[in-house]
C-alpha positions in Angstrom: 12.9 16.0 2.6 11.0 16.5 5.8 9.8 19.3 7.2 9.5 20.1 11.3 6.6 22.0 11.5 6.2 25.4 13.5 4.3 23.9 16.2 6.8 21.3 17.0 9.5 24.1 17.0 7.4 25.7 19.6 6.9 22.6 21.3 10.6 21.8 21.5 11.2 25.1 23.1 8.7 24.8 25.4 10.1 21.6 26.6 13.6 23.2 26.8 11.9 25.8 29.2 10.1 23.1 31.4 12.8 20.5 31.9 11.4 19.5 35.2 7.7 19.5 34.2 5.3 16.9 35.2 3.8 14.3 32.9 0.8 15.1 31.2 -2.4 14.2 33.0 -3.8 10.8 32.3 -6.7 10.0 30.0 -9.3 9.0 32.3 -12.5 10.9 31.7 -15.4 9.5 29.6 -16.1 11.6 26.6 -19.0 11.1 24.1 -19.2 8.0 21.7 -19.3 8.4 18.1 -20.6 5.4 15.6 -18.3 4.8 12.7 -18.4 2.0 9.8 -16.3 1.7 6.8 -17.3 0.2 3.3 -14.4 -0.8 1.1 -15.6 -2.6 -2.1 -18.7 -3.7 -1.1 -17.6 -5.0 2.4 -18.8 -2.9 5.6 -16.8 -3.3 8.7 -17.0 -1.4 11.8 -14.4 0.6 12.9 -13.0 -1.4 15.4 -11.5 -3.9 12.5 -10.3 -1.2 10.2 -6.6 -0.3 10.7 -6.1 1.8 7.5 -8.5 3.6 4.9 -8.3 3.5 1.3 -9.2 6.0 -1.3 -12.9 5.5 -2.5 -13.9 4.0 1.0 -17.0 5.0 2.3 -17.3 6.2 5.8 -20.4 6.5 8.1 -20.1 8.4 11.1 -22.6 10.0 13.7 -22.6 11.1 17.2 -24.0 8.7 19.9 -25.1 11.3 22.3 -27.7 10.7 24.9 -31.5 11.7 24.8 -31.2 14.3 27.4 -28.2 16.0 25.9 -28.4 19.7 26.5 -25.2 20.9 25.0 -25.4 21.3 21.3 -22.2 19.7 19.6 -21.7 20.1 15.8 -19.8 17.3 14.3 -17.2 18.4 11.6 -15.2 15.8 9.5 -12.3 17.2 7.5 -9.7 15.4 5.3 -6.2 16.5 5.1 -3.6 16.1 2.4 -0.3 17.0 3.9 1.3 19.9 6.1 1.7 22.3 3.4 -1.1 21.5 1.3 -4.3 23.1 3.0 -7.5 21.0 2.4 -10.3 22.6 0.0 -13.6 23.6 1.4 -15.4 20.6 -0.3 -13.2 18.3 2.1 -15.1 19.7 5.0 -18.5 18.4 6.2 -20.6 19.0 9.3 -23.8 17.4 11.0 -25.8 19.2 13.4 -26.4 16.6 16.0 -29.3 18.2 17.8 -31.7 18.2 14.6 -33.4 15.2 13.8 -32.3 15.3 10.2 -28.6 14.7 11.6 -29.7 11.5 13.4 -28.1 9.3 10.5 -24.7 11.5 10.8 -22.2 12.0 7.8 -21.8 9.5 4.8 -18.1 10.4 3.3 -16.1 8.9 0.5 -12.5 9.1 0.9 -10.8 11.6 -1.7 -8.1 10.4 -3.9 -5.4 12.5 -2.5 -6.6 12.4 1.3 -4.2 11.4 3.5 -6.0 11.7 7.1 -9.5 12.3 8.5 -9.8 14.4 11.5 -13.2 14.5 13.4 -14.2 17.7 15.7 -17.2 17.7 18.1 -17.5 21.6 18.8 -20.1 23.5 21.1 -22.7 25.1 18.7 -21.7 29.0 18.3 -22.2 31.5 15.7 -19.8 30.7 12.9 -18.6 27.5 14.7 -18.1 25.6 11.3 -16.1 28.5 9.3 -14.0 28.9 12.3 -12.7 25.3 12.4 -12.6 25.1 8.7 -10.4 28.4 8.7 -8.2 26.9 11.5 -7.3 23.6 9.6 -7.0 25.4 6.3 -4.7 27.9 7.9 -2.3 25.6 10.0 -2.8 22.4 8.3 0.4 20.8 9.4 -0.4 20.9 13.1 -3.7 19.1 12.7 -1.8 16.8 10.1 0.6 16.0 13.2 -1.7 16.1 15.9 -3.9 13.5 13.8 -1.0 11.4 13.6 -0.1 11.3 17.0 -3.8 10.9 18.1 -3.9 7.7 15.9 -0.6 6.5 17.4 -1.3 7.4 21.2 -4.6 5.3 20.7 -2.9 2.4 19.3 -0.4 2.8 22.4 -3.5 3.1 24.5 -4.9 0.2 23.7 -1.9 -2.3 24.2 -1.6 -0.4 27.8 -5.3 -0.9 28.4 -5.0 -4.9 27.8 -1.9 -5.1 29.9 -3.9 -3.4 33.0 -7.2 -5.5 32.2 -4.9 -8.8 32.5 -3.1 -7.7 35.6 -6.5 -6.5 37.3 -8.2 -9.7 36.3 -9.1 -11.7 39.5 -7.9 -15.1 40.2 -8.4 -15.8 44.0 -7.7 -19.6 43.5 -4.3 -19.2 41.3 -2.0 -17.1 43.4 0.8 -17.8 40.9 -1.1 -16.4 38.0 0.7 -13.0 37.6 4.1 -14.4 38.0 3.1 -17.0 35.3 1.4 -14.7 32.7 3.5 -11.5 33.1 6.1 -12.2 31.1 4.0 -13.5 28.2 2.1 -10.2 28.5 5.4 -8.2 28.4 6.2 -10.2 25.2 2.6 -10.3 23.5 1.8 -6.6 24.2 5.1 -4.8 24.3 4.9 -3.2 27.6 7.9 -2.9 30.2 7.3 -4.9 33.6 9.3 -4.6 36.8 10.7 -7.7 37.5 11.2 -7.0 41.2 7.2 -6.9 41.7 7.2 -10.4 41.1 9.4 -11.4 43.9 6.8 -9.8 46.3 4.1 -11.7 47.9 1.2 -12.7 45.5 -1.0 -10.5 47.1 1.3 -7.3 46.4 2.3 -8.0 42.9 -0.6 -6.6 41.0 -0.4 -3.2 42.5 3.6 -3.2 42.0 2.8 -4.0 38.5 0.4 -1.4 37.7 2.4 1.6 39.1 3.7 4.1 36.5 1.2 2.9 33.9 2.0 5.5 31.0 5.5 4.5 31.2 4.9 1.1 30.7 4.4 1.2 26.8 7.3 0.4 24.7 8.1 1.3 21.0 6.5 -1.2 18.6 7.5 -0.9 15.2 4.4 -2.2 13.4 1.9 0.0 15.1 4.6 3.0 14.1 4.4 2.0 10.9 0.8 2.1 10.7 0.6 5.7 11.6 3.7 6.8 9.9 3.1 5.6 6.5 1.6 9.3 5.5 3.5 12.1 7.3 6.7 10.6 8.9 7.4 9.4 12.4 5.3 11.5 14.6 5.6 9.5 17.7 9.1 8.7 17.0 10.0 12.5 16.6 8.2 13.1 19.9 10.2 10.6 21.5 13.5 12.1 20.1 12.5 15.3 21.6 11.8 13.9 24.7 15.2 12.0 24.7 17.0 15.2 24.8 18.4 16.6 28.0 15.9 19.3 28.0 13.1 17.0 27.5 13.9 14.4 30.3 16.7 12.2 28.8 14.2 9.5 27.5 12.2 9.1 30.7 9.4 9.2 28.7 7.6 6.4 26.7 6.5 6.6 23.2 2.9 7.0 24.6 3.9 9.8 26.8 5.9 11.3 24.1 3.0 11.3 21.6 0.8 13.1 24.5 3.2 15.6 25.0 3.5 16.1 21.5 -0.3 16.7 21.1 -0.8 19.0 24.0 2.3 21.1 22.8 0.4 21.5 19.3 -3.1 22.1 20.7 -1.7 24.7 22.9 0.0 26.6 19.9 -3.1 27.1 18.2 -5.1 28.0 21.4 -7.7 31.1 20.7 -9.8 33.3 22.5 -13.0 31.4 21.2 -11.8 27.9 21.0 -9.2 25.5 22.7 -8.4 22.0 21.3 -8.7 18.9 23.6 -7.4 15.6 22.2 -9.5 12.5 22.4 -8.2 9.2 22.2 -10.3 6.5 20.9 -11.3 3.4 22.6 -12.8 1.1 19.8 -15.3 -1.8 20.1 -17.5 -2.7 17.3 -18.8 0.5 15.7 -18.2 2.6 18.6 -15.3 5.2 19.1 -15.7 5.8 22.7 -13.7 9.0 23.6 -11.4 9.0 26.3 -10.1 12.8 27.2 -7.4 14.4 29.8 -9.3 17.4 30.7 -12.8 18.2 31.3 -14.6 20.2 28.5 -15.6 23.7 29.1 -18.7 25.6 27.6 -17.5 29.0 28.3 -14.9 30.9 26.3 -12.5 29.6 25.1 -14.9 26.6 24.4 -13.5 23.3 24.1 -13.4 21.3 20.8 -13.0 17.5 20.9 -10.6 16.4 18.3 -9.9 12.7 17.5 -8.7 11.0 14.5 -9.6 7.9 12.3 -7.2 5.5 10.7 -4.9 7.0 7.9 -5.1 6.6 4.6 -2.5 4.6 3.3 -1.3 1.3 1.9 -2.0 -1.7 4.3 0.7 -2.9 6.6 0.0 -6.7 7.2 1.2 -7.5 10.8 4.7 -9.4 10.8 3.7 -12.1 12.8 6.7 -14.2 14.0 7.1 -17.4 16.1 9.8 -16.8 18.8 12.3 -19.6 18.7 11.7 -22.6 16.8 8.2 -23.5 15.3 6.1 -25.6 17.7 4.2 -28.7 17.1 0.7 -28.3 18.3 -1.3 -31.6 19.6 -4.6 -32.1 17.8 -6.3 -33.3 20.9 -5.0 -30.6 23.1 -7.9 -28.7 24.5 -6.1 -25.4 23.9 -3.0 -25.6 21.8 -1.1 -22.4 21.6 1.0 -20.8 18.8 3.2 -18.5 20.2 3.1 -15.2 18.4 5.2 -12.1 18.6 5.9 -9.3 16.0 2.6 -7.4 16.2 1.2 -6.3 19.6 -2.0 -5.0 18.0 -3.6 -8.6 17.2 -4.0 -8.8 21.0 -5.4 -5.4 21.8 -7.4 -4.5 18.9 -9.8 -6.1 16.5 -7.7 -5.3 13.5 -6.8 -8.8 12.9 -10.1 -11.0 12.5 -11.6 -14.1 11.6 -8.3 -15.7 12.6 -7.6 -19.4 12.1 -5.1 -22.1 11.9 -5.5 -23.7 8.0 -4.8 -26.9 8.1 -3.7 -29.1 4.9 -5.5 -32.3 4.9 -3.9 -35.3 3.4 -6.4 -35.3 0.2 -5.5 -31.8 -0.7 -8.5 -29.9 1.2 -7.9 -27.4 3.8 -9.5 -27.0 7.3 -10.0 -23.9 9.3 -9.3 -24.2 13.2 -10.9 -21.1 14.6 -7.8 -19.1 16.5 -8.2 -16.5 19.2 -5.4 -14.1 20.3 -4.7 -14.3 24.0 -2.0 -12.0 25.4 -2.2 -14.0 28.8 -1.3 -17.2 26.7 1.3 -15.2 24.5 -0.2 -16.4 21.1 -3.3 -17.8 19.3 -5.4 -20.1 21.2 -6.6 -22.8 18.5 -9.9 -24.7 18.6 -7.9 -27.9 17.5 -11.1 -30.1 17.6 -13.4 -28.3 15.4 -13.4 -28.7 11.7 -11.4 -31.4 11.3 -12.8 -34.7 9.7 -12.8 -37.5 11.6 -10.0 -40.1 11.3 -7.6 -37.5 10.2 -4.0 -38.3 11.5 -1.1 -36.4 11.9 1.4 -34.9 11.1 -0.1 -32.1 9.1 1.0 -28.7 8.3 -0.9 -25.7 9.2 -0.6 -22.1 8.4 -2.0 -18.9 10.7 -4.7 -17.3 8.3 -7.1 -14.2 8.7 -8.1 -10.8 7.7 -6.2 -7.6 8.8 -9.0 -5.2 8.2 -10.3 -5.5 4.7 -7.2 -7.8 3.4 -6.4 -11.5 3.9 -3.3 -12.4 5.3 -1.0 -15.5 6.0 1.4 -16.1 8.9 4.0 -18.4 10.2 3.3 -22.3 9.6 3.5 -24.9 12.7 2.7 -28.6 12.7 -0.2 -30.5 14.0 0.6 -33.9 15.6 -1.7 -36.6 16.8 -1.6 -38.7 19.9 -1.5 -42.5 19.0 -0.8 -46.0 20.8 2.0 -48.0 19.8 4.4 -45.2 18.6 6.8 -44.4 21.4 9.8 -46.6 21.6 13.2 -46.8 23.7 16.0 -45.0 21.7 18.4 -47.9 20.6 21.5 -47.7 22.8 19.5 -46.5 25.8 19.9 -48.6 29.0 17.2 -47.5 31.7 18.6 -47.3 35.1 17.1 -46.5 38.4 17.7 -42.8 38.9 18.8 -42.4 35.1 17.5 -40.6 32.1 16.3 -42.6 29.0 15.2 -41.1 25.7 12.1 -42.2 24.0 11.4 -41.5 20.3 8.6 -42.0 17.5 5.6 -40.7 19.2 4.1 -37.1 19.2 5.9 -35.0 21.9 3.2 -32.2 22.1 0.5 -34.7 23.2 2.4 -35.8 26.3 1.1 -34.3 29.2 2.7 -36.4 32.1 4.7 -39.4 32.6 4.4 -42.1 35.3 6.7 -45.2 36.0 6.1 -48.2 38.1 8.2 -51.1 39.2 6.6 -54.4 38.8 3.3 -54.0 40.9 4.3 -51.2 42.9 2.5 -48.0 43.0 3.1 -45.6 39.9 5.1 -42.5 40.9 5.6 -39.2 38.8 8.6 -39.0 36.6 10.3 -35.8 35.5 10.2 -35.6 31.6 11.0 -32.7 28.9 10.5 -32.8 25.2 13.8 -33.4 23.4 12.4 -32.7 19.9 8.9 -33.2 17.9 9.2 -36.8 18.4 11.1 -37.5 21.4 11.1 -36.8 25.3 13.7 -37.6 27.8 12.6 -39.3 30.9 14.3 -39.2 34.1 13.6 -42.6 36.0 12.6 -42.6 39.6 14.7 -44.1 42.2 12.4 -46.7 43.1 13.1 -50.6 44.0 14.7 -52.0 40.5 14.3 -55.4 42.2 10.6 -54.9 42.1 10.2 -56.3 38.5 9.9 -54.9 35.1 9.6 -51.0 34.6 6.5 -49.6 33.0 6.0 -46.2 31.8 2.7 -44.5 31.2 2.5 -41.4 28.8 -0.6 -39.4 29.3 -2.1 -37.6 26.6 -5.1 -35.0 26.3 -8.2 -36.3 27.4 -9.4 -36.9 23.7 -6.6 -39.5 23.4 -5.8 -43.0 25.5 -2.6 -42.9 27.6 0.2 -45.2 26.2 1.9 -47.9 28.2 5.6 -48.8 27.6 7.3 -51.8 29.3 10.9 -51.4 29.5 13.3 -54.3 30.8 14.2 -54.4 34.7 16.3 -51.5 35.2 19.6 -52.1 37.3 19.7 -50.6 40.7 21.2 -47.5 41.3 24.0 -46.5 43.2 24.7 -43.2 44.7 28.2 -41.4 43.5 29.3 -39.0 46.3 30.9 -36.0 44.1 31.3 -32.5 44.7 32.3 -29.6 42.5 35.5 -28.1 44.0 36.5 -25.4 41.3 35.5 -23.6 38.1 37.0 -21.7 35.2 35.5 -19.7 32.6 37.6 -18.6 29.7 36.4 -16.8 26.8 38.1 -18.5 23.6 36.4 -16.9 20.8 37.8 -13.9 19.0 37.1 -10.6 20.8 34.8 -8.3 19.2 35.0 -4.4 18.8 33.3 -3.9 21.9 33.5 -6.0 24.9 30.7 -7.0 27.2 32.2 -7.3 30.7 29.8 -9.9 32.7 28.4 -8.7 35.9 28.7 -12.1 37.6 30.9 -15.0 37.9 27.9 -17.3 37.4 27.5 -16.6 33.8 28.9 -18.7 31.0 29.2 -17.0 27.5 28.2 -19.6 25.0 31.5 -19.3 23.3 33.6 -19.8 26.3 35.4 -22.7 27.7 34.1 -24.2 31.2 36.5 -26.0 33.1 34.9 -27.9 36.3 37.1 -29.6 38.9 35.1 -32.6 40.2 36.2 -34.7 43.5 34.8 -38.1 44.6 34.0 -38.0 48.4 33.1 -40.3 51.3 35.5 -43.1 50.3 34.2 -42.9 46.5 37.0 -43.7 43.7 37.1 -42.7 40.0 37.8 -46.0 37.7 38.2 -44.5 34.5 34.8 -45.7 33.6 32.7 -42.5 34.4 30.8 -40.0 32.3 29.9 -36.4 33.0 26.3 -35.4 31.9 25.6 -32.1 31.1 22.5 -30.2 30.9 21.1 -26.7 30.4 17.6 -25.3 31.6 16.5 -24.8 28.0 15.9 -28.4 27.6 17.2 -31.1 25.3 18.7 -34.3 26.2 21.9 -34.5 28.4 25.5 -34.4 26.6 27.9 -36.7 27.8 31.6 -36.1 28.3 33.8 -39.3 28.3 37.5 -40.0 29.1 37.8 -40.0 25.1 36.0 -36.6 24.6 36.2 -33.5 27.1 36.8 -35.7 30.6 40.4 -35.9 31.9 40.9 -38.5 35.0 43.7 -36.9 36.9 43.6 -39.6 39.5 41.2 -41.8 41.8 39.8 -38.7 43.5 39.8 -35.8 40.9 38.3 -35.8 37.3 38.5 -32.4 35.5 35.6 -32.0 32.6 36.2 -29.3 29.7 33.0 -27.9 28.4 32.4 -26.2 25.4 28.8 -25.0 25.8 27.9 -23.9 22.3 29.3 -27.2 20.7 28.2 -29.6 23.4 24.5 -28.3 23.9 23.8 -26.3 20.7 23.6 -22.7 19.9 19.8 -22.6 21.0 20.8 -23.7 24.8 20.7 -21.4 27.5 20.1 -21.0 31.2 21.1 -22.7 34.7 23.4 -25.5 33.7 24.0 -28.4 35.9 26.3 -31.6 35.7 26.6 -34.9 37.3 29.0 -37.9 37.2 27.6 -41.2 36.1 28.9 -44.9 36.2 27.7 -48.3 35.5 23.9 -47.1 36.6 25.3 -45.0 39.4 24.8 -41.4 39.3 25.8 -38.3 41.3 23.4 -35.6 42.6 23.3 -32.7 40.1 25.7 -30.1 40.7 24.9 -26.5 39.6 27.7 -25.1 37.5 26.4 -21.6 36.2 24.3 -19.8 33.7 24.7 -20.4 30.0 24.4 -16.8 28.2 24.5 -16.2 24.6 26.2 -12.8 23.9 25.7 -10.4 21.0 28.5 -9.4 18.7 28.7 -5.5 19.2 30.7 -4.1 16.5 30.1 -0.2 16.9 28.6 2.5 19.1 28.4 5.7 17.2 27.3 8.9 19.0 26.9 12.3 17.2 29.3 15.0 17.8 27.2 16.9 19.6 27.5 16.3 23.4 23.8 17.0 24.1 22.6 14.5 21.7 20.8 11.8 24.1 20.9 8.9 21.9 23.6 6.6 20.0 23.5 4.2 17.8 24.5 0.7 18.7 25.4 -1.9 15.9 26.0 -5.5 16.0 24.3 -9.2 15.4 22.3 -10.9 17.8 20.9 -7.7 19.6 17.6 -9.8 20.3 19.8 -11.4 22.9 19.7 -8.1 24.9 16.9 -7.6 27.2 17.5 -3.8 28.1 20.1 -1.2 28.5 20.9 1.8 30.7 23.1 4.5 31.4 23.6 3.8 35.0 24.3 0.4 36.9 21.5 1.2 38.9 19.4 0.6 35.4 17.5 3.9 36.1 15.1 4.8 32.9 16.2 1.5 31.2 15.5 1.2 27.6 14.2 -2.6 26.5 15.1 -3.8 23.3 12.1 -5.6 21.8 11.3 -9.4 21.9 12.9 -10.8 19.0 14.6 -7.8 17.6 15.7 -8.7 14.3 17.8 -5.5 13.2 21.3 -5.0 13.4 21.2 -1.2 14.9 19.5 0.1 17.6 19.0 3.4 19.4 20.7 3.6 22.8 21.1 6.0 25.5 24.5 8.3 25.2 26.7 6.6 27.8 27.3 9.0 30.9 30.8 7.5 32.1 31.9 6.0 28.9 29.9 2.7 29.7 26.3 1.3 29.1 24.7 -1.1 31.3 22.7 -4.2 30.1 20.8 -6.9 31.1 21.0 -10.1 28.6 18.0 -12.2 27.8 19.4 -15.3 29.1 20.1 -13.9 32.7 17.6 -10.9 33.2 18.6 -10.5 36.8 22.2 -10.0 36.2 23.6 -6.3 35.3 26.5 -6.4 33.0 28.6 -3.6 31.4 29.5 -2.7 27.8 32.8 -0.7 27.2 32.5 1.8 24.5 36.4 1.4 23.8 37.5 -1.7 21.8 38.3 -4.8 23.4 42.0 -5.8 23.3 41.9 -9.5 23.7 39.8 -12.6 25.1 38.1 -12.0 28.1 38.9 -14.3 31.0 36.7 -14.9 34.1 38.4 -16.9 36.8 36.8 -17.9 40.3 35.7 -20.4 42.7 32.2 -21.7 42.6 29.5 -19.2 43.4 28.4 -19.4 46.8 25.5 -21.7 46.5 27.9 -24.3 44.7 29.3 -26.8 47.5 32.9 -27.4 48.2 34.0 -24.0 46.3 37.9 -23.7 46.3 39.7 -20.8 44.4 41.3 -21.7 41.1 43.5 -18.9 39.2 43.8 -19.0 35.5 47.6 -18.8 34.7 46.4 -16.8 31.6 
């Protein structure tokens, strides 16, 4: 059974009485520095590399005060063992920092039953040590909760600091940098970004992205697990309080919620002699640099700075995950990246250290390639050229390996490929045509950096290409002069490898088909889910829907019955084809109708903008936009407490990771973001205000959709003319 401590009850009441109160002051005042190391089973690490403590660990802590420090500070360390179990006197230790014998600070051994460690820096007064000890022993629950929230807020602050540092980094020669890296920063560090900022001029983007800083931090399951292991969810409880109508209806981020919780607790134990000031810890090596949100006072009530060390609990290994399919990396690439999510603290702290990509060599040995977390790159940057024996060729399996504090761990596995000549070949059955697309197979797709094409002795031109698998790429051939001779493709590789040339037969000359899209219809044919998602734009195409397109031959062109329709999605892959025997209906010599089932034709991982074109005997039309393919979660239930004052409900379903964010209004005020790659089947959401929730989908984050709480009565159907950017639009009505 969990108890709600008296200070938190007081805090909840305080929030109820001050519904419109302002956010707490930001932590932007530099405080003193503590030097801390931890020794575990004979191995010593600086505090920045220690996520959790264990019984028997030795802690060395001292105050690193300037030589001219005039105010005398007493350093006190206290071990805690639960909100209802006051610690004994022997669990309190003091260091009179102004004395020579205190230069080495304190050496502490973590007791077997301890759960937390709190550090105090108090101005010297008569009876200061007994006063602090009595305060902790008299109200242990307040300090247990405060220690937990301080630890949580410090971890959240580390993510915020990492995000702000990346946004503020100067890049005068790269105006598109922020638009490129901001989505990766958001995914890596689990922070909320304002996508509207990226639509502004590059010179204005940074200032926009830095607004409302304390509200940017999102809930992070791993860092919560680190601090919740002992006393139950502290920041989560504070967030629940802040999500009440009296507390601001979920406006506050977990970071702000924890800070408000701390301030409420410390306000409740304020005395005439002492006031307690929370201090967040910024860790760098053995330095704990304290950051304050209020200036200390040396007059009564004197300020006691309070900070916390990591909790005493079993180690929580970071749940590292690769978003999407496991990538293949090129050995010769200068900076291959293993995309990584699941544990933002690997980017914002030094808890994960000595990271490497452990490669299994053909002879059974292993080689470690150094890996560096890089939030801007969205993963671990690998030094692929180091530690591999000469002559080693791919493909090779490799596993992320490292240390989490004192504990070794293994992460996901990827494959290493090697660039090599003579591997690429034209896929059997492919016939190159100028302006057409061909599939090449056999080489290392991860090692291709560029493709150029040359007809005969003409100058080479860049060719558009994309990966179509670990060993396949799709190349769109340039129009060119097919009569100029054979077509030569050159596939460039990283600088450490030679480019490969592939000579194809002389392609047939291309002819242009003049085709326009005149009507479209989207029909959802899958069985309806209990909770329907009403799409906010006619351009959205659910993956389980049937897309019907009417295409017209223009400018004297005629269809002959030998045509095919190619379909591609922005997510990649080779074009899929519809033919008169499969999905394509020739109505007459001017009209064809294409029936597309995106999930079946393009696969369950396809998403994004869909384009189509008509091809015939080497001739092709322009690519025509047909809409945006979106994958929908299957939502089963929205359960809300009977109490109408409860601010949150529980949404249950499959594929919740396909939701980008939810809000209670169509204006998306105070939106709640779904963590990237969220694997669960239930998630807390705001209580609907008008019977509806509004959501953005991962595959179309710019469109606001509506979620109706009532069960769906049948298949949804959206019928419309093409959107304004589709030429030749004409209304088509779905008779169903």
